[in-house]
N, C-alpha and C positions, 0 to 999 in steps of 0.2 A: 405921768401923776402931773396930778393941776395942783393950784393951792388952795383949792375948795376940797381936797380929798377930808373926807374924815380922819380923824388922828387920836391913838390915845396916849396916853401918857405911861400905860403899862411895858412893863421887859416884855420881851419874847415868853419868859417861863411864867410870868403872871397872867397873861394871855392863854397861853395853853391852860393854866389849873380854872380860869371864870370861865373861856370860852369854849374850851373843850376841841374836839376835832375840827370845828369851825374854822379853828386858826391855821388849820393846814392851806385853805383856801382863801385866807383874807385878801389876798391883794386881786385875787380874781372877782371874789363878790362885791368886793367896794370899788372896783372899776365899773361894773354893772350897776351897780347904785347909781354910781354918780352919772353914766352913761342914761341910766333911765329918769333919775329923777333932781338930777343936780341941779338944773335950775328952779327947784321948787321952795318955798317957802319950809314945809318939813324937811326938807335935805338940810337946808341951811340951818334951821333949829336944831337939828340931831345932831349935826356936825359939831356946832357948837357946847351941845350940853355934854356929849360924851368924850370930847377932847381935856375933859377934867375928871374924869370919874377915872379913881383908886379902883384898886382890887376889892377895898370896903363895900363899895357903891354898886361893883358887877355881882358881887355876891349877894347882894340886897336884892339887886334885879333880877337875879337867878331864882331866890327863895322865894320873892313876889312872884314870879313867873309858875312857877312848880306851884304853888296853892293855889291858883286860877286852876293850872292843869289837873290838878287833883276833884277840884269842887268838878270840871268837866266831866271826867272820869267818872265820880262817885254819881253826879246825874243821871249820865247817860246808863250806868249798870243799877239804878234804880227805875230805869225806864221814863224819866221824868222827858217832859215834851218839851220840843226847843221855844215854845211860846209860854212855859209856864212862869209865873213869876222869880222862882229860883234861877232858872235858864237866864232869862234877860238878866237880873242880878248878876250871874257870872260874865255874861258879855260886857255887862258895864263894868265890873270889874275891871277884866283885860280895856277895856276903851279909855279909863282912867291908868291903867297901868304904861301903856304907851306914851299917854298925854304927861305924866307926872316925868315919864325919864327920857322921854325922845324929844316927842314934838307934840303941836297941840292937837288933837282929834276929836273933829267934831262927829256927830251922829251919823250924819250923810257921808262921812272922809271913813267911817267906821265901817259901813254896808260897800263902799268902794273897796276898801282893803281886802273885805273878805271875799271877794271874787279871788283873790292869790291865792286865798287857802285851798280852796277847791279845784283851781284850773293849774295853779303851777305846784308840780311835784316836789319840789324842795319845801314849800310853806307847810304842803301836807303831810310831808314828810315829821316837817318838825311840828306840829301840833298834834298828830298821830304815833309818834313814837312816846309820848308817856301819857296818853290818853287810852285811843284805842282805835280800830277801823270805823271809817263813818264820821268820825269828830269833826273833821272840817265841815261837813254839810250840816252837820247839827248845829255847831258854831255858827256858819252862815247865820243860819235860820233863827237862831238866838238874837243875835248882834242885830238882824232884821224886825225882829220883833219889840226887841229894845229900842231902834230907833223912832218904831211906830207909839210906841208905847207914850217916849218924852214926846212925841210929835203932837199926839193928843192929848197932854199935860200942858202944853203950851197953851198961852191966849191967843 
């Protein structure tokens, strides 16, 4: 384990409470994250931020994420097109959530990250567990539309 490794002040019991089953493979996942992105600015920001998050911050992160997932599911259930204003707004809420709690998230970076949502089965499962099948693609399209909307609004 390197000195750059993402750390947490949580006890094992608190980790299980706020991270759930993810805790079972924490070391494996964190090793992979460090291998893939350990030299990036986003990794350094995230490692620094989460190193001080206690149980209450993680509960808030989870609540905020659950609200986003609920909005995605509701919009999909209503048949909302991923390029609709409401869909782009939920994509923007997700981008801001990541930027607030983990690392700076530009619209371009959000579009790049959305590739993981559809290409990596673990990311897909994480998104679709509390939304519905197809949410990974729907969210990716909403993220792309949101980025385009922002680019068009910029001078």
